PyMOL CGO cylinders between C-alpha atoms (Angstrom):
from pymol import cmd
from pymol.cgo import CYLINDER

trace = [
    CYLINDER, 98.86, 102.68, 81.13, 101.98, 100.65, 83.77, 0.3, 1, 1, 1, 1, 1, 1,
    CYLINDER, 101.98, 100.65, 83.77, 102.36, 102.28, 86.82, 0.3, 1, 1, 1, 1, 1, 1,
    CYLINDER, 102.36, 102.28, 86.82, 106.06, 102.31, 87.62, 0.3, 1, 1, 1, 1, 1, 1,
    CYLINDER, 106.06, 102.31, 87.62, 106.67, 102.11, 91.51, 0.3, 1, 1, 1, 1, 1, 1,
    CYLINDER, 106.67, 102.11, 91.51, 109.83, 103.19, 93.20, 0.3, 1, 1, 1, 1, 1, 1,
    CYLINDER, 109.83, 103.19, 93.20, 110.61, 101.85, 96.53, 0.3, 1, 1, 1, 1, 1, 1,
    CYLINDER, 110.61, 101.85, 96.53, 113.15, 104.61, 97.53, 0.3, 1, 1, 1, 1, 1, 1,
    CYLINDER, 113.15, 104.61, 97.53, 110.47, 107.01, 97.21, 0.3, 1, 1, 1, 1, 1, 1,
    CYLINDER, 110.47, 107.01, 97.21, 108.21, 104.90, 99.72, 0.3, 1, 1, 1, 1, 1, 1,
    CYLINDER, 108.21, 104.90, 99.72, 111.85, 104.65, 101.92, 0.3, 1, 1, 1, 1, 1, 1,
    CYLINDER, 111.85, 104.65, 101.92, 111.85, 108.29, 102.19, 0.3, 1, 1, 1, 1, 1, 1,
    CYLINDER, 111.85, 108.29, 102.19, 108.37, 108.62, 103.34, 0.3, 1, 1, 1, 1, 1, 1,
    CYLINDER, 108.37, 108.62, 103.34, 108.38, 106.76, 106.21, 0.3, 1, 1, 1, 1, 1, 1,
    CYLINDER, 108.38, 106.76, 106.21, 112.11, 108.01, 107.27, 0.3, 1, 1, 1, 1, 1, 1,
    CYLINDER, 112.11, 108.01, 107.27, 111.12, 111.18, 107.23, 0.3, 1, 1, 1, 1, 1, 1,
    CYLINDER, 111.12, 111.18, 107.23, 110.10, 112.75, 110.98, 0.3, 1, 1, 1, 1, 1, 1,
    CYLINDER, 110.10, 112.75, 110.98, 109.51, 115.51, 112.53, 0.3, 1, 1, 1, 1, 1, 1,
    CYLINDER, 109.51, 115.51, 112.53, 112.68, 116.38, 114.00, 0.3, 1, 1, 1, 1, 1, 1,
    CYLINDER, 112.68, 116.38, 114.00, 112.86, 119.04, 116.63, 0.3, 1, 1, 1, 1, 1, 1,
    CYLINDER, 112.86, 119.04, 116.63, 116.34, 118.65, 117.79, 0.3, 1, 1, 1, 1, 1, 1,
    CYLINDER, 116.34, 118.65, 117.79, 118.90, 120.21, 115.32, 0.3, 1, 1, 1, 1, 1, 1,
    CYLINDER, 118.90, 120.21, 115.32, 122.70, 120.27, 115.35, 0.3, 1, 1, 1, 1, 1, 1,
    CYLINDER, 122.70, 120.27, 115.35, 123.85, 124.17, 115.65, 0.3, 1, 1, 1, 1, 1, 1,
    CYLINDER, 123.85, 124.17, 115.65, 126.77, 123.52, 114.12, 0.3, 1, 1, 1, 1, 1, 1,
    CYLINDER, 126.77, 123.52, 114.12, 125.74, 122.57, 110.53, 0.3, 1, 1, 1, 1, 1, 1,
    CYLINDER, 125.74, 122.57, 110.53, 124.91, 124.95, 107.96, 0.3, 1, 1, 1, 1, 1, 1,
    CYLINDER, 124.91, 124.95, 107.96, 123.25, 123.77, 104.84, 0.3, 1, 1, 1, 1, 1, 1,
    CYLINDER, 123.25, 123.77, 104.84, 125.08, 125.22, 101.50, 0.3, 1, 1, 1, 1, 1, 1,
    CYLINDER, 125.08, 125.22, 101.50, 123.13, 128.18, 99.76, 0.3, 1, 1, 1, 1, 1, 1,
    CYLINDER, 123.13, 128.18, 99.76, 123.30, 126.01, 96.55, 0.3, 1, 1, 1, 1, 1, 1,
    CYLINDER, 123.30, 126.01, 96.55, 122.08, 123.00, 98.44, 0.3, 1, 1, 1, 1, 1, 1,
    CYLINDER, 122.08, 123.00, 98.44, 118.77, 125.34, 99.39, 0.3, 1, 1, 1, 1, 1, 1,
    CYLINDER, 118.77, 125.34, 99.39, 118.19, 126.31, 96.28, 0.3, 1, 1, 1, 1, 1, 1,
    CYLINDER, 118.19, 126.31, 96.28, 118.11, 122.92, 94.60, 0.3, 1, 1, 1, 1, 1, 1,
    CYLINDER, 118.11, 122.92, 94.60, 115.84, 121.79, 97.46, 0.3, 1, 1, 1, 1, 1, 1,
    CYLINDER, 115.84, 121.79, 97.46, 113.75, 124.69, 97.07, 0.3, 1, 1, 1, 1, 1, 1,
    CYLINDER, 113.75, 124.69, 97.07, 113.70, 124.12, 92.73, 0.3, 1, 1, 1, 1, 1, 1,
    CYLINDER, 113.70, 124.12, 92.73, 112.70, 120.59, 92.91, 0.3, 1, 1, 1, 1, 1, 1,
    CYLINDER, 112.70, 120.59, 92.91, 109.73, 121.57, 95.69, 0.3, 1, 1, 1, 1, 1, 1,
    CYLINDER, 109.73, 121.57, 95.69, 108.26, 123.90, 92.86, 0.3, 1, 1, 1, 1, 1, 1,
    CYLINDER, 108.26, 123.90, 92.86, 107.33, 120.90, 90.81, 0.3, 1, 1, 1, 1, 1, 1,
    CYLINDER, 107.33, 120.90, 90.81, 104.27, 120.44, 93.22, 0.3, 1, 1, 1, 1, 1, 1,
    CYLINDER, 104.27, 120.44, 93.22, 101.00, 121.11, 91.60, 0.3, 1, 1, 1, 1, 1, 1,
    CYLINDER, 101.00, 121.11, 91.60, 98.96, 124.34, 92.17, 0.3, 1, 1, 1, 1, 1, 1,
    CYLINDER, 98.96, 124.34, 92.17, 95.35, 125.54, 91.06, 0.3, 1, 1, 1, 1, 1, 1,
    CYLINDER, 95.35, 125.54, 91.06, 95.67, 126.52, 87.45, 0.3, 1, 1, 1, 1, 1, 1,
    CYLINDER, 95.67, 126.52, 87.45, 99.68, 126.42, 87.53, 0.3, 1, 1, 1, 1, 1, 1,
    CYLINDER, 99.68, 126.42, 87.53, 99.21, 130.26, 89.08, 0.3, 1, 1, 1, 1, 1, 1,
    CYLINDER, 99.21, 130.26, 89.08, 102.39, 129.09, 91.88, 0.3, 1, 1, 1, 1, 1, 1,
    CYLINDER, 102.39, 129.09, 91.88, 100.66, 131.09, 94.70, 0.3, 1, 1, 1, 1, 1, 1,
    CYLINDER, 100.66, 131.09, 94.70, 103.69, 130.40, 97.15, 0.3, 1, 1, 1, 1, 1, 1,
    CYLINDER, 103.69, 130.40, 97.15, 106.96, 132.68, 98.21, 0.3, 1, 1, 1, 1, 1, 1,
    CYLINDER, 106.96, 132.68, 98.21, 109.79, 131.19, 100.25, 0.3, 1, 1, 1, 1, 1, 1,
    CYLINDER, 109.79, 131.19, 100.25, 111.59, 133.67, 102.84, 0.3, 1, 1, 1, 1, 1, 1,
    CYLINDER, 111.59, 133.67, 102.84, 114.38, 131.19, 104.27, 0.3, 1, 1, 1, 1, 1, 1,
    CYLINDER, 114.38, 131.19, 104.27, 115.90, 132.54, 107.39, 0.3, 1, 1, 1, 1, 1, 1,
    CYLINDER, 115.90, 132.54, 107.39, 119.53, 131.81, 107.91, 0.3, 1, 1, 1, 1, 1, 1,
    CYLINDER, 119.53, 131.81, 107.91, 120.70, 135.08, 109.86, 0.3, 1, 1, 1, 1, 1, 1,
    CYLINDER, 120.70, 135.08, 109.86, 121.57, 133.87, 113.44, 0.3, 1, 1, 1, 1, 1, 1,
    CYLINDER, 121.57, 133.87, 113.44, 120.47, 137.24, 114.75, 0.3, 1, 1, 1, 1, 1, 1,
    CYLINDER, 120.47, 137.24, 114.75, 116.86, 137.04, 112.81, 0.3, 1, 1, 1, 1, 1, 1,
    CYLINDER, 116.86, 137.04, 112.81, 115.86, 133.58, 114.12, 0.3, 1, 1, 1, 1, 1, 1,
    CYLINDER, 115.86, 133.58, 114.12, 116.77, 134.50, 117.85, 0.3, 1, 1, 1, 1, 1, 1,
    CYLINDER, 116.77, 134.50, 117.85, 113.75, 137.31, 116.73, 0.3, 1, 1, 1, 1, 1, 1,
    CYLINDER, 113.75, 137.31, 116.73, 112.06, 134.93, 115.20, 0.3, 1, 1, 1, 1, 1, 1,
    CYLINDER, 112.06, 134.93, 115.20, 112.30, 131.97, 118.05, 0.3, 1, 1, 1, 1, 1, 1,
    CYLINDER, 112.30, 131.97, 118.05, 110.02, 134.80, 120.53, 0.3, 1, 1, 1, 1, 1, 1,
    CYLINDER, 110.02, 134.80, 120.53, 107.72, 135.15, 117.49, 0.3, 1, 1, 1, 1, 1, 1,
    CYLINDER, 107.72, 135.15, 117.49, 107.58, 131.11, 116.94, 0.3, 1, 1, 1, 1, 1, 1,
    CYLINDER, 107.58, 131.11, 116.94, 106.15, 130.51, 120.99, 0.3, 1, 1, 1, 1, 1, 1,
    CYLINDER, 106.15, 130.51, 120.99, 109.93, 130.20, 121.51, 0.3, 1, 1, 1, 1, 1, 1,
    CYLINDER, 109.93, 130.20, 121.51, 110.32, 126.89, 119.90, 0.3, 1, 1, 1, 1, 1, 1,
    CYLINDER, 110.32, 126.89, 119.90, 114.00, 125.84, 119.99, 0.3, 1, 1, 1, 1, 1, 1,
    CYLINDER, 114.00, 125.84, 119.99, 114.38, 124.48, 116.49, 0.3, 1, 1, 1, 1, 1, 1,
    CYLINDER, 114.38, 124.48, 116.49, 113.75, 127.99, 114.98, 0.3, 1, 1, 1, 1, 1, 1,
    CYLINDER, 113.75, 127.99, 114.98, 117.12, 129.09, 116.47, 0.3, 1, 1, 1, 1, 1, 1,
    CYLINDER, 117.12, 129.09, 116.47, 119.28, 125.65, 116.21, 0.3, 1, 1, 1, 1, 1, 1,
    CYLINDER, 119.28, 125.65, 116.21, 118.45, 124.23, 112.74, 0.3, 1, 1, 1, 1, 1, 1,
    CYLINDER, 118.45, 124.23, 112.74, 120.68, 125.68, 109.75, 0.3, 1, 1, 1, 1, 1, 1,
    CYLINDER, 120.68, 125.68, 109.75, 117.36, 127.48, 108.06, 0.3, 1, 1, 1, 1, 1, 1,
    CYLINDER, 117.36, 127.48, 108.06, 113.97, 128.27, 109.32, 0.3, 1, 1, 1, 1, 1, 1,
    CYLINDER, 113.97, 128.27, 109.32, 112.12, 128.64, 105.55, 0.3, 1, 1, 1, 1, 1, 1,
    CYLINDER, 112.12, 128.64, 105.55, 108.53, 130.50, 105.64, 0.3, 1, 1, 1, 1, 1, 1,
    CYLINDER, 108.53, 130.50, 105.64, 106.19, 129.77, 103.50, 0.3, 1, 1, 1, 1, 1, 1,
    CYLINDER, 106.19, 129.77, 103.50, 104.13, 132.30, 102.75, 0.3, 1, 1, 1, 1, 1, 1,
    CYLINDER, 104.13, 132.30, 102.75, 100.93, 132.32, 100.00, 0.3, 1, 1, 1, 1, 1, 1,
    CYLINDER, 100.93, 132.32, 100.00, 100.18, 135.16, 98.00, 0.3, 1, 1, 1, 1, 1, 1,
    CYLINDER, 100.18, 135.16, 98.00, 96.47, 136.10, 97.14, 0.3, 1, 1, 1, 1, 1, 1,
    CYLINDER, 96.47, 136.10, 97.14, 97.09, 137.59, 93.82, 0.3, 1, 1, 1, 1, 1, 1,
    CYLINDER, 97.09, 137.59, 93.82, 98.85, 135.03, 92.16, 0.3, 1, 1, 1, 1, 1, 1,
    CYLINDER, 98.85, 135.03, 92.16, 97.24, 135.60, 88.99, 0.3, 1, 1, 1, 1, 1, 1,
    CYLINDER, 97.24, 135.60, 88.99, 98.80, 138.84, 88.58, 0.3, 1, 1, 1, 1, 1, 1,
    CYLINDER, 98.80, 138.84, 88.58, 101.60, 136.35, 87.44, 0.3, 1, 1, 1, 1, 1, 1,
    CYLINDER, 101.60, 136.35, 87.44, 99.29, 134.55, 84.84, 0.3, 1, 1, 1, 1, 1, 1,
    CYLINDER, 99.29, 134.55, 84.84, 101.26, 136.50, 81.84, 0.3, 1, 1, 1, 1, 1, 1,
    CYLINDER, 101.26, 136.50, 81.84, 104.32, 135.44, 82.97, 0.3, 1, 1, 1, 1, 1, 1,
    CYLINDER, 104.32, 135.44, 82.97, 103.63, 131.78, 83.47, 0.3, 1, 1, 1, 1, 1, 1,
    CYLINDER, 103.63, 131.78, 83.47, 101.68, 130.94, 80.71, 0.3, 1, 1, 1, 1, 1, 1,
    CYLINDER, 101.68, 130.94, 80.71, 103.90, 132.81, 78.23, 0.3, 1, 1, 1, 1, 1, 1,
    CYLINDER, 103.90, 132.81, 78.23, 106.86, 130.90, 80.00, 0.3, 1, 1, 1, 1, 1, 1,
    CYLINDER, 106.86, 130.90, 80.00, 104.52, 127.43, 79.04, 0.3, 1, 1, 1, 1, 1, 1,
    CYLINDER, 104.52, 127.43, 79.04, 104.76, 128.57, 75.60, 0.3, 1, 1, 1, 1, 1, 1,
    CYLINDER, 104.76, 128.57, 75.60, 108.49, 129.40, 75.12, 0.3, 1, 1, 1, 1, 1, 1,
    CYLINDER, 108.49, 129.40, 75.12, 109.18, 125.89, 77.12, 0.3, 1, 1, 1, 1, 1, 1,
    CYLINDER, 109.18, 125.89, 77.12, 106.82, 123.93, 74.61, 0.3, 1, 1, 1, 1, 1, 1,
    CYLINDER, 106.82, 123.93, 74.61, 104.37, 123.10, 77.19, 0.3, 1, 1, 1, 1, 1, 1,
    CYLINDER, 104.37, 123.10, 77.19, 101.40, 124.70, 75.17, 0.3, 1, 1, 1, 1, 1, 1,
    CYLINDER, 101.40, 124.70, 75.17, 100.76, 126.70, 72.03, 0.3, 1, 1, 1, 1, 1, 1,
    CYLINDER, 100.76, 126.70, 72.03, 99.42, 130.36, 72.12, 0.3, 1, 1, 1, 1, 1, 1,
    CYLINDER, 99.42, 130.36, 72.12, 96.13, 129.35, 71.13, 0.3, 1, 1, 1, 1, 1, 1,
    CYLINDER, 96.13, 129.35, 71.13, 95.74, 127.86, 74.42, 0.3, 1, 1, 1, 1, 1, 1,
    CYLINDER, 95.74, 127.86, 74.42, 98.38, 130.33, 76.61, 0.3, 1, 1, 1, 1, 1, 1,
    CYLINDER, 98.38, 130.33, 76.61, 95.35, 132.80, 75.21, 0.3, 1, 1, 1, 1, 1, 1,
    CYLINDER, 95.35, 132.80, 75.21, 92.29, 130.85, 76.66, 0.3, 1, 1, 1, 1, 1, 1,
    CYLINDER, 92.29, 130.85, 76.66, 93.79, 130.27, 79.86, 0.3, 1, 1, 1, 1, 1, 1,
    CYLINDER, 93.79, 130.27, 79.86, 95.33, 133.90, 80.67, 0.3, 1, 1, 1, 1, 1, 1,
    CYLINDER, 95.33, 133.90, 80.67, 91.64, 134.54, 79.85, 0.3, 1, 1, 1, 1, 1, 1,
    CYLINDER, 91.64, 134.54, 79.85, 90.13, 132.11, 82.18, 0.3, 1, 1, 1, 1, 1, 1,
    CYLINDER, 90.13, 132.11, 82.18, 92.10, 133.22, 84.58, 0.3, 1, 1, 1, 1, 1, 1,
    CYLINDER, 92.10, 133.22, 84.58, 91.26, 136.60, 84.42, 0.3, 1, 1, 1, 1, 1, 1,
    CYLINDER, 91.26, 136.60, 84.42, 87.41, 136.72, 84.27, 0.3, 1, 1, 1, 1, 1, 1,
    CYLINDER, 87.41, 136.72, 84.27, 87.44, 134.38, 87.74, 0.3, 1, 1, 1, 1, 1, 1,
    CYLINDER, 87.44, 134.38, 87.74, 90.79, 134.50, 90.29, 0.3, 1, 1, 1, 1, 1, 1,
    CYLINDER, 90.79, 134.50, 90.29, 90.49, 138.87, 90.09, 0.3, 1, 1, 1, 1, 1, 1,
    CYLINDER, 90.49, 138.87, 90.09, 86.60, 138.69, 91.24, 0.3, 1, 1, 1, 1, 1, 1,
    CYLINDER, 86.60, 138.69, 91.24, 86.87, 135.53, 93.87, 0.3, 1, 1, 1, 1, 1, 1,
    CYLINDER, 86.87, 135.53, 93.87, 86.83, 136.79, 97.42, 0.3, 1, 1, 1, 1, 1, 1,
    CYLINDER, 86.83, 136.79, 97.42, 89.91, 137.45, 99.01, 0.3, 1, 1, 1, 1, 1, 1,
    CYLINDER, 89.91, 137.45, 99.01, 89.31, 134.51, 101.53, 0.3, 1, 1, 1, 1, 1, 1,
    CYLINDER, 89.31, 134.51, 101.53, 88.60, 132.47, 98.10, 0.3, 1, 1, 1, 1, 1, 1,
    CYLINDER, 88.60, 132.47, 98.10, 92.02, 133.16, 97.11, 0.3, 1, 1, 1, 1, 1, 1,
    CYLINDER, 92.02, 133.16, 97.11, 93.79, 132.95, 100.63, 0.3, 1, 1, 1, 1, 1, 1,
    CYLINDER, 93.79, 132.95, 100.63, 92.40, 129.53, 100.60, 0.3, 1, 1, 1, 1, 1, 1,
    CYLINDER, 92.40, 129.53, 100.60, 93.53, 128.54, 97.37, 0.3, 1, 1, 1, 1, 1, 1,
    CYLINDER, 93.53, 128.54, 97.37, 96.89, 129.59, 97.87, 0.3, 1, 1, 1, 1, 1, 1,
    CYLINDER, 96.89, 129.59, 97.87, 96.78, 128.06, 101.26, 0.3, 1, 1, 1, 1, 1, 1,
    CYLINDER, 96.78, 128.06, 101.26, 96.12, 124.85, 100.21, 0.3, 1, 1, 1, 1, 1, 1,
    CYLINDER, 96.12, 124.85, 100.21, 98.90, 125.22, 97.35, 0.3, 1, 1, 1, 1, 1, 1,
    CYLINDER, 98.90, 125.22, 97.35, 101.38, 125.96, 99.86, 0.3, 1, 1, 1, 1, 1, 1,
    CYLINDER, 101.38, 125.96, 99.86, 100.64, 123.24, 101.79, 0.3, 1, 1, 1, 1, 1, 1,
    CYLINDER, 100.64, 123.24, 101.79, 101.83, 121.12, 98.48, 0.3, 1, 1, 1, 1, 1, 1,
    CYLINDER, 101.83, 121.12, 98.48, 105.21, 122.76, 98.17, 0.3, 1, 1, 1, 1, 1, 1,
    CYLINDER, 105.21, 122.76, 98.17, 105.36, 122.38, 101.53, 0.3, 1, 1, 1, 1, 1, 1,
    CYLINDER, 105.36, 122.38, 101.53, 104.82, 118.60, 101.72, 0.3, 1, 1, 1, 1, 1, 1,
    CYLINDER, 104.82, 118.60, 101.72, 107.42, 118.34, 98.69, 0.3, 1, 1, 1, 1, 1, 1,
    CYLINDER, 107.42, 118.34, 98.69, 110.24, 120.55, 99.96, 0.3, 1, 1, 1, 1, 1, 1,
    CYLINDER, 110.24, 120.55, 99.96, 110.51, 118.73, 103.65, 0.3, 1, 1, 1, 1, 1, 1,
    CYLINDER, 110.51, 118.73, 103.65, 110.59, 115.17, 101.03, 0.3, 1, 1, 1, 1, 1, 1,
    CYLINDER, 110.59, 115.17, 101.03, 113.18, 116.15, 99.13, 0.3, 1, 1, 1, 1, 1, 1,
    CYLINDER, 113.18, 116.15, 99.13, 114.94, 117.59, 102.13, 0.3, 1, 1, 1, 1, 1, 1,
    CYLINDER, 114.94, 117.59, 102.13, 115.05, 114.30, 103.63, 0.3, 1, 1, 1, 1, 1, 1,
    CYLINDER, 115.05, 114.30, 103.63, 116.29, 112.79, 100.38, 0.3, 1, 1, 1, 1, 1, 1,
    CYLINDER, 116.29, 112.79, 100.38, 118.90, 114.80, 100.13, 0.3, 1, 1, 1, 1, 1, 1,
    CYLINDER, 118.90, 114.80, 100.13, 120.06, 113.92, 103.67, 0.3, 1, 1, 1, 1, 1, 1,
    CYLINDER, 120.06, 113.92, 103.67, 118.42, 116.72, 105.96, 0.3, 1, 1, 1, 1, 1, 1,
    CYLINDER, 118.42, 116.72, 105.96, 115.92, 116.95, 108.62, 0.3, 1, 1, 1, 1, 1, 1,
    CYLINDER, 115.92, 116.95, 108.62, 112.73, 118.75, 108.81, 0.3, 1, 1, 1, 1, 1, 1,
    CYLINDER, 112.73, 118.75, 108.81, 109.59, 119.77, 110.94, 0.3, 1, 1, 1, 1, 1, 1,
    CYLINDER, 109.59, 119.77, 110.94, 107.04, 122.15, 110.02, 0.3, 1, 1, 1, 1, 1, 1,
    CYLINDER, 107.04, 122.15, 110.02, 105.54, 124.56, 112.40, 0.3, 1, 1, 1, 1, 1, 1,
    CYLINDER, 105.54, 124.56, 112.40, 102.22, 126.32, 112.30, 0.3, 1, 1, 1, 1, 1, 1,
    CYLINDER, 102.22, 126.32, 112.30, 102.18, 127.48, 115.90, 0.3, 1, 1, 1, 1, 1, 1,
    CYLINDER, 102.18, 127.48, 115.90, 103.48, 131.09, 115.69, 0.3, 1, 1, 1, 1, 1, 1,
    CYLINDER, 103.48, 131.09, 115.69, 101.99, 134.53, 115.87, 0.3, 1, 1, 1, 1, 1, 1,
    CYLINDER, 101.99, 134.53, 115.87, 101.18, 135.32, 112.24, 0.3, 1, 1, 1, 1, 1, 1,
    CYLINDER, 101.18, 135.32, 112.24, 100.44, 138.97, 113.13, 0.3, 1, 1, 1, 1, 1, 1,
    CYLINDER, 100.44, 138.97, 113.13, 103.77, 139.32, 114.52, 0.3, 1, 1, 1, 1, 1, 1,
    CYLINDER, 103.77, 139.32, 114.52, 105.43, 138.02, 111.78, 0.3, 1, 1, 1, 1, 1, 1,
    CYLINDER, 105.43, 138.02, 111.78, 104.03, 140.06, 108.96, 0.3, 1, 1, 1, 1, 1, 1,
    CYLINDER, 104.03, 140.06, 108.96, 105.02, 142.90, 111.14, 0.3, 1, 1, 1, 1, 1, 1,
    CYLINDER, 105.02, 142.90, 111.14, 108.61, 141.80, 111.44, 0.3, 1, 1, 1, 1, 1, 1,
    CYLINDER, 108.61, 141.80, 111.44, 109.14, 140.94, 108.16, 0.3, 1, 1, 1, 1, 1, 1,
    CYLINDER, 109.14, 140.94, 108.16, 107.09, 144.13, 106.57, 0.3, 1, 1, 1, 1, 1, 1,
    CYLINDER, 107.09, 144.13, 106.57, 104.73, 141.64, 104.41, 0.3, 1, 1, 1, 1, 1, 1,
    CYLINDER, 104.73, 141.64, 104.41, 102.36, 143.26, 101.90, 0.3, 1, 1, 1, 1, 1, 1,
    CYLINDER, 102.36, 143.26, 101.90, 98.79, 143.05, 102.46, 0.3, 1, 1, 1, 1, 1, 1,
    CYLINDER, 98.79, 143.05, 102.46, 98.55, 140.46, 99.74, 0.3, 1, 1, 1, 1, 1, 1,
    CYLINDER, 98.55, 140.46, 99.74, 101.18, 138.39, 100.84, 0.3, 1, 1, 1, 1, 1, 1,
    CYLINDER, 101.18, 138.39, 100.84, 100.56, 135.80, 104.37, 0.3, 1, 1, 1, 1, 1, 1,
    CYLINDER, 100.56, 135.80, 104.37, 102.35, 133.16, 106.29, 0.3, 1, 1, 1, 1, 1, 1,
    CYLINDER, 102.35, 133.16, 106.29, 100.75, 129.76, 106.00, 0.3, 1, 1, 1, 1, 1, 1,
    CYLINDER, 100.75, 129.76, 106.00, 103.55, 127.63, 107.95, 0.3, 1, 1, 1, 1, 1, 1,
    CYLINDER, 103.55, 127.63, 107.95, 107.45, 127.50, 109.20, 0.3, 1, 1, 1, 1, 1, 1,
    CYLINDER, 107.45, 127.50, 109.20, 109.70, 124.51, 108.28, 0.3, 1, 1, 1, 1, 1, 1,
    CYLINDER, 109.70, 124.51, 108.28, 112.43, 123.95, 110.25, 0.3, 1, 1, 1, 1, 1, 1,
    CYLINDER, 112.43, 123.95, 110.25, 115.74, 122.34, 108.31, 0.3, 1, 1, 1, 1, 1, 1,
    CYLINDER, 115.74, 122.34, 108.31, 118.59, 121.24, 109.43, 0.3, 1, 1, 1, 1, 1, 1,
    CYLINDER, 118.59, 121.24, 109.43, 121.05, 118.16, 110.71, 0.3, 1, 1, 1, 1, 1, 1,
    CYLINDER, 121.05, 118.16, 110.71, 119.41, 115.98, 113.21, 0.3, 1, 1, 1, 1, 1, 1,
    CYLINDER, 119.41, 115.98, 113.21, 121.43, 115.94, 116.82, 0.3, 1, 1, 1, 1, 1, 1,
    CYLINDER, 121.43, 115.94, 116.82, 119.07, 113.49, 118.20, 0.3, 1, 1, 1, 1, 1, 1,
    CYLINDER, 119.07, 113.49, 118.20, 116.16, 111.09, 116.68, 0.3, 1, 1, 1, 1, 1, 1,
    CYLINDER, 116.16, 111.09, 116.68, 112.44, 112.01, 116.23, 0.3, 1, 1, 1, 1, 1, 1,
    CYLINDER, 112.44, 112.01, 116.23, 109.62, 110.03, 117.71, 0.3, 1, 1, 1, 1, 1, 1,
    CYLINDER, 109.62, 110.03, 117.71, 107.85, 107.39, 115.94, 0.3, 1, 1, 1, 1, 1, 1,
    CYLINDER, 107.85, 107.39, 115.94, 104.60, 108.23, 115.48, 0.3, 1, 1, 1, 1, 1, 1,
    CYLINDER, 104.60, 108.23, 115.48, 101.58, 105.89, 114.88, 0.3, 1, 1, 1, 1, 1, 1,
    CYLINDER, 101.58, 105.89, 114.88, 98.69, 106.34, 112.05, 0.3, 1, 1, 1, 1, 1, 1,
    CYLINDER, 98.69, 106.34, 112.05, 94.79, 105.36, 112.40, 0.3, 1, 1, 1, 1, 1, 1,
    CYLINDER, 94.79, 105.36, 112.40, 93.49, 102.16, 110.31, 0.3, 1, 1, 1, 1, 1, 1,
    CYLINDER, 93.49, 102.16, 110.31, 92.04, 102.99, 106.96, 0.3, 1, 1, 1, 1, 1, 1,
    CYLINDER, 92.04, 102.99, 106.96, 88.92, 102.13, 107.89, 0.3, 1, 1, 1, 1, 1, 1,
    CYLINDER, 88.92, 102.13, 107.89, 88.35, 104.57, 110.54, 0.3, 1, 1, 1, 1, 1, 1,
    CYLINDER, 88.35, 104.57, 110.54, 88.48, 107.11, 107.86, 0.3, 1, 1, 1, 1, 1, 1,
    CYLINDER, 88.48, 107.11, 107.86, 88.46, 105.68, 104.32, 0.3, 1, 1, 1, 1, 1, 1,
    CYLINDER, 88.46, 105.68, 104.32, 84.95, 104.85, 102.81, 0.3, 1, 1, 1, 1, 1, 1,
    CYLINDER, 84.95, 104.85, 102.81, 84.52, 103.59, 99.84, 0.3, 1, 1, 1, 1, 1, 1,
    CYLINDER, 84.52, 103.59, 99.84, 81.89, 103.78, 97.87, 0.3, 1, 1, 1, 1, 1, 1,
]
cmd.load_cgo(trace, "trace")
């Protein structure tokens, strides 16, 4: 099987930096945000259960409140939007909808759908909450990375933020028990260049056996 190497992908990967200074006057159009998010959802997930929810915070007053929750990080308020990536610990409840859609779109047959649904219902509901939250957190990381790369391809900058009070976030946005915050992503137009960053050499963290 041949391998296709898209040089544009590498350009985007290397151009993406963690930007913390944004143009507060620039507002990303709603349609563009929706396009970025839709493309990001091509990220893989455990059993394709897509255990994520996104809360896109654009309202200026709400961003001021969020800044206080997020350790007073300026980019929360000055970016065009903050995308809160949330995990869904009850992801298995979407299994019928997801696999029925797979059949409707021609990705699998009815027999395979039934097998997958049965398998999911025999395992996920009986896994501990900790296990399900770990799965959802991992998958939330995958969609987050894709979102940042898609945003860069469209000319926007991002930064992820794990430093925020998750308890206060849950209270402020009235999240149900099975939905929990994973990371915040500020997105907008950079007003100052980001710092470069180094990477450890491969021989310090890779072992081929």
